[in-house]
C-alpha positions in Angstrom: -2.7 -4.8 10.6 -4.9 -7.1 12.6 -6.3 -5.8 16.1 -4.3 -3.1 16.3 -0.9 -5.7 15.8 0.9 -4.5 12.7 4.3 -6.4 12.0 7.9 -4.4 12.7 10.2 -3.3 9.9 12.9 -5.7 10.8 16.0 -6.3 8.9 17.8 -9.6 8.2 21.2 -9.9 9.8 23.0 -13.2 9.2 20.2 -14.8 6.1 22.0 -13.8 3.3 25.6 -14.9 4.5 24.4 -17.7 6.1 22.5 -19.2 2.9 25.4 -18.6 0.7 27.7 -21.6 2.8 25.1 -24.2 1.8 26.0 -26.8 -0.6 23.7 -28.0 -3.2 21.2 -30.4 -2.3 20.7 -32.0 -5.5 19.5 -35.6 -5.6 18.0 -34.8 -1.9 14.2 -34.5 -1.1 13.0 -32.7 2.0 9.5 -32.9 3.8 8.9 -29.6 5.5 5.3 -29.4 7.5 3.5 -25.6 7.6 4.9 -23.4 5.0 2.2 -21.4 3.9 3.9 -18.2 5.5 6.8 -17.4 7.8 9.9 -19.5 8.7 8.1 -22.5 7.0 7.9 -20.6 4.0 11.4 -19.4 4.0 12.9 -23.1 4.6 11.0 -24.2 2.1 12.2 -21.6 -0.5 15.9 -22.1 0.7 16.3 -26.0 0.4 14.4 -25.5 -3.3 15.9 -23.0 -4.5 19.6 -24.8 -3.2 18.3 -28.1 -5.8 16.3 -29.9 -3.3 13.0 -31.7 -4.2 10.5 -29.7 -1.5 7.8 -31.5 -0.2 5.4 -29.0 1.3 2.7 -30.3 3.9 -0.1 -28.1 4.4 -3.9 -28.2 5.3 -5.3 -27.5 2.2 -6.2 -23.8 2.0 -6.3 -20.5 -0.4 -3.0 -19.6 1.2 -1.4 -23.3 0.8 -2.3 -23.0 -2.8 -1.2 -19.4 -3.3 2.2 -19.8 -1.4 3.1 -22.8 -3.8 2.2 -21.0 -6.8 4.6 -18.0 -5.3 7.4 -20.4 -4.6 7.0 -21.9 -8.1 6.9 -18.6 -9.9 10.3 -17.2 -7.8 11.8 -20.7 -9.2 10.0 -22.1 -11.7 12.8 -24.8 -12.4 12.6 -25.6 -8.7 11.0 -29.3 -7.8 8.5 -28.5 -5.7 4.9 -30.9 -4.4 2.2 -29.3 -2.5 0.9 -32.2 -0.2 -2.5 -32.1 1.6 -1.8 -32.6 5.2 -3.9 -31.2 8.0 -2.2 -31.7 11.5 -5.3 -31.9 13.0 -6.6 -35.3 11.7 -4.4 -38.3 12.1 -6.4 -39.8 9.2 -5.3 -36.4 7.0 -1.4 -37.1 8.5 -2.0 -40.5 7.3 -2.8 -40.2 3.5 -0.2 -37.5 3.4 2.2 -39.9 4.8 0.8 -42.5 1.9 1.4 -40.4 -0.9 4.6 -39.3 0.3 5.7 -42.7 0.5 4.9 -43.2 -3.0 6.8 -40.3 -4.2 10.3 -41.3 -2.2 11.0 -44.6 -3.5 14.7 -43.6 -2.8 14.0 -42.4 0.6 13.4 -39.0 2.3 16.4 -37.4 3.2 14.9 -34.8 5.6 11.5 -34.8 7.9 11.4 -30.8 9.1 8.3 -31.1 11.8 8.0 -27.2 11.6 4.2 -26.2 11.5 2.8 -25.2 14.9 0.1 -23.0 16.4 0.4 -20.8 19.3 -1.7 -20.2 22.7 -5.2 -21.0 20.8 -8.3 -21.4 22.3 -8.9 -24.9 24.4 -10.6 -26.3 21.7 -10.2 -30.2 20.4 -9.6 -31.7 17.2 -11.5 -33.9 15.2 -9.5 -37.0 17.2 -10.4 -35.5 20.6 -6.6 -34.1 21.6 -6.1 -30.6 22.4 -5.5 -28.4 19.2 -2.4 -27.4 19.8 -0.8 -30.6 21.0 -1.8 -32.6 18.3 -0.5 -29.9 15.7 2.6 -29.3 17.3 3.6 -32.9 18.3 1.2 -35.7 18.3 0.6 -35.5 14.4 4.5 -34.9 14.0 4.8 -37.9 16.0 2.8 -39.9 13.8 4.3 -38.6 10.5 8.1 -39.4 11.9 6.8 -42.8 12.7 5.4 -43.5 9.3 8.4 -41.7 7.3 11.1 -43.8 9.4 11.5 -46.5 6.5 12.1 -43.7 3.8 14.5 -41.9 6.3 16.5 -45.5 6.6 16.5 -45.7 3.0 17.5 -42.2 2.4 20.6 -42.7 5.3 21.7 -45.9 3.6 21.8 -44.5 0.0 23.4 -41.2 0.6 25.0 -41.3 4.2 22.6 -39.0 6.1 19.1 -38.3 7.0 17.6 -36.1 9.4 14.4 -35.4 11.6 14.2 -32.0 12.5 12.2 -30.4 15.5 11.3 -27.2 16.0 10.9 -26.2 19.5 10.9 -22.5 21.1 12.0 -20.2 24.3 8.6 -21.4 25.5 9.5 -24.8 26.4 10.8 -23.2 29.6 7.2 -22.1 30.3 6.9 -25.3 32.8 9.6 -27.5 32.9 7.6 -30.7 33.8 5.7 -32.5 30.8 2.6 -33.6 32.2 0.6 -36.6 31.1 -3.0 -34.9 30.6 -1.9 -32.7 27.8 -1.6 -36.1 25.8 -5.1 -37.3 26.4 -8.3 -36.7 24.5 -9.0 -34.0 26.9 -9.5 -31.0 24.2 -11.4 -28.4 25.5 -11.0 -29.4 28.9 -7.4 -28.2 29.3 -7.3 -25.1 31.2 -9.6 -22.5 29.5 -9.1 -19.7 27.4 -6.7 -17.4 29.9 -4.7 -14.8 27.8 -2.0 -13.7 30.6 1.1 -15.1 29.9 2.8 -14.2 33.1 -0.3 -15.3 34.8 -0.4 -18.7 32.8 3.4 -19.0 33.8 2.8 -19.1 37.5 -0.5 -21.0 37.7 0.6 -23.1 34.6 -2.7 -23.0 33.4 -4.5 -21.8 30.1 -3.3 -21.7 26.6 0.1 -20.4 27.2 0.7 -23.4 29.4 -0.8 -25.8 26.8 1.4 -23.9 24.1 4.3 -24.6 26.4 3.6 -27.9 27.0 3.9 -28.8 23.1 7.1 -27.0 22.5 8.9 -29.4 25.4 7.1 -32.2 23.9 9.3 -31.0 20.5 12.1 -31.2 22.9 11.6 -34.2 24.4 10.6 -36.0 21.2 14.9 -35.0 19.8 16.0 -36.7 22.9 13.9 -39.7 22.4 14.8 -40.1 18.8 18.6 -39.3 19.3 18.7 -41.6 21.9 16.4 -44.8 19.9 18.6 -44.2 17.0 21.9 -44.6 18.5 20.9 -47.8 20.6 19.6 -49.0 17.2 23.0 -48.3 15.6 21.3 -45.6 13.3 24.4 -43.8 13.6 23.4 -42.4 10.0 20.2 -40.9 11.2 20.0 -37.9 13.0 17.6 -36.2 15.7 17.6 -32.2 16.1 15.6 -29.4 17.2 15.7 -25.7 16.6 14.1 -22.7 17.9 13.7 -19.5 16.0 14.3 -17.1 19.2 11.4 -14.1 18.7 10.7 -14.2 15.2 8.4 -12.1 13.1 5.8 -14.6 11.8 2.2 -15.2 11.4 2.2 -16.8 14.7 1.9 -13.2 16.5 -0.7 -12.3 13.9 -3.0 -15.5 14.7 -2.8 -15.5 18.2 -3.8 -12.1 18.6 -6.8 -12.5 16.5 -7.7 -15.3 18.9 -7.5 -13.7 21.8 -4.2 -15.0 23.3 -2.1 -11.8 23.5 -2.8 -8.4 23.1 -1.6 -6.6 20.5 0.5 -4.1 22.5 2.5 -7.1 24.1 3.0 -8.3 20.6 4.4 -4.8 19.3 6.7 -5.1 22.7 7.9 -8.3 22.2 8.5 -7.9 18.6 10.8 -5.1 19.3 13.4 -7.3 20.2 12.6 -9.7 17.5 14.2 -10.8 14.5 13.2 -11.6 10.8 11.4 -14.7 10.0 14.3 -15.3 7.8 17.0 -15.0 10.9 14.5 -16.9 12.6 14.3 -20.0 10.2 18.0 -20.5 9.8 17.9 -22.9 13.2 15.7 -25.5 11.3 17.8 -24.6 7.8 21.1 -25.2 9.6 19.4 -28.5 10.9 18.2 -29.4 7.7 21.2 -28.8 5.4 24.8 -28.6 7.4 26.7 -31.1 7.0 28.2 -30.8 10.1 24.9 -30.5 12.5 24.6 -33.0 15.0 22.2 -35.6 16.4 21.2 -35.0 19.7 22.0 -31.4 19.6 19.6 -27.8 19.7 20.0 -25.2 17.3 19.2 -21.5 17.9 20.1 -17.7 18.6 21.6 -18.7 22.0 20.1 -20.7 25.0 18.0 -19.7 27.7 14.7 -17.9 27.9 16.4 -14.6 26.9 17.8 -16.4 23.7 15.8 -13.8 21.2 18.1 -13.4 18.5 21.1 -13.6 17.0 23.5 -16.0 15.4 23.0 -19.5 15.3 24.6 -21.3 17.9 25.0 -25.3 19.1 24.0 -26.4 22.5 23.4 -29.5 24.6 19.5 -30.8 25.0 18.7 -29.7 28.6 18.1 -32.0 31.5 14.7 -30.8 32.2 13.4 -33.1 29.7 16.4 -35.0 28.5 16.2 -37.6 31.2 14.4 -41.2 31.7 10.8 -40.0 33.1 10.4 -37.2 30.8 10.9 -39.3 27.7 9.2 -42.2 28.5 6.4 -40.6 29.1 6.1 -38.8 26.3 7.1 -41.8 24.1 4.6 -43.8 25.8 1.6 -41.2 25.9 2.5 -40.3 22.3 1.8 -43.7 21.2 -1.1 -44.3 23.4 -2.7 -41.1 21.5 -1.9 -42.3 17.9 -3.0 -45.9 18.5 0.2 -47.6 17.4 3.4 -48.3 19.0 6.1 -46.5 17.4 9.0 -49.2 17.1 12.6 -48.1 15.9 
């Protein structure tokens, strides 16, 4: 219990049955960011238990160490590798990429850009960008660029490789992607207002910044799918998922940071689902041979898609359009200081 918020006691409804359907992942390597708790932890445990080599990309911390040991304790025979990767530092991301490249001479089968932070204060990273945008999107953009040769290798050798992004229903908070959120303006992007309703009306504050990052995740998927197809890389898939309203440490962190009241967090989670059920979207994207590039996976589409079985739907036009895709790609390349050529 933290600041009056206590996680609800929810029951998983779909997880066990869906995981039983997953075929062996023996011989595959899957990299996942943000696996210390919540959905990322569940996803890492699932793919490791199915036989994949799981690369865990996390900021160095006691939580990272303890979650790694917990996974190894649960499955001593699993091939799990802990890799230091601080998504709030491009330098750390590039160092992590070098280690993964060294480990994956026979390619990387899936990169799951899962890690995310929600509705935190208006602060800058060491690189000068908004802490949410760099963590949730820009560093994942850089990771994907660095890992593209590995993904191509896996696709050539084994017929399939994927980039899986993690968005949320917050992408509806502001349906227009704005260039300023990709600039070195961390600490000068709307302040720390914590009211979700006011933020949606004024499109300012921490919730507006969070919404922009989740819109960026979906737009990035639309960009990658288009570029893969145009380059003739038909064995490379770009997919995106959302967890609905899933119980994780995101709510706790946001409450602690002043972004949401404990009361509101409790009310939201009354219509939520477990982190296991919430993880099924990215798990399906990573593991299901029938998953399709350029598609969205989650417990329904629309702002009210808070829980339920994972369904597939089309990318939405408010971000899958020329203007929005060009803005995201150009500003992201500008931010990392490199061209990303597919």
